[in-house]
N, C-alpha and C positions, 0 to 999 in steps of 0.2 A: 205844734202838732203836725206841721208839715214834714219835719224831719222824721218823726215817728212813723208817718204814713209811708215815707220812702223806705225806711228800714223794714216795715211790715211787708211791703211789696217785694223787696229783695229776699226777705225770709220766705215768702210764698214760693219763690222760684228755687230755693235751696234744695228741696227734696229731689228735683230733677237734676241738679248738679251732683248730688250724692249718687244718683243712679248712673250718671255719666262716668263717674270715677269708680263705680262698682262697689259702693259702700251701702248695701241694701239695708242693713240694720239702722244706720244713721238716717237713711231716708224715711224709714218707718217712724223712728223716734221724732224726727223733725216734723213729719206730717201730723203726728198726734199733738205735738206742742203748738202747731199752728192753730188748732181749734181753740186752745186756751189763750193764745196770743190775741186772736181776733175778738174773743169774748172780753178779755181784759180791755182791749182798745175801745170797743163799743161801750162798755160799762164806764170807762174813764171819760169818754167823750160826751156821753149823753146822761150820765148819772154821777153818783159819787164814786171817786176812784177807790179801788180796793185798798185795804190797809197794807202797810209795808210788811213784808215777809208772810203775806197770806199765800195760799197755794196758787192763785192766779198771778200774783206778783212774781213768785218764783218761776212759774212756767214762762211768763213773758220774758223775763230777763235771761233765763237759761236758754230759751229759744233764740233770742237775739245773739247770745254768745255762740251757740251752736251754728247759727246761720253764718256768722263771720268766719268760723272755722271752716265751714263748707266752701265759702267763696275763696278762702286762701288755698284750700286743697284743690279746687278747680283751677285756679290760676297756676299753681305748681304743675298740675296735670297738663294744662295747655302748653306751658312753656317747655316742659320736658318732652312732650310729643312733637312739638314744633321742631326741635333739634333733630329728631329722627327723620322727619320729612326733608329737612335741609340737606342732610347727608345723602339721602337717596337721589336728590336732584343734581348733586355735584359730581 
């Protein structure tokens, strides 16, 4: 469960990353998915886990996937903007 908590915390930061790279629609979608992700986590941690392919299950894993896409987009944004700053200083 520790790794799930780490992924949930990273997913919680993802809407802010989407805002940084100016993907407002993805930030809104990820924010809505976060509610379902946390509900799924608390239900799985303190009660019976939701069934496979239930709406909460789909929201949880789609949110994790979208979160990873967001982090990759942010890394590409930082790397590409870093090159512009290096050219300015040379």
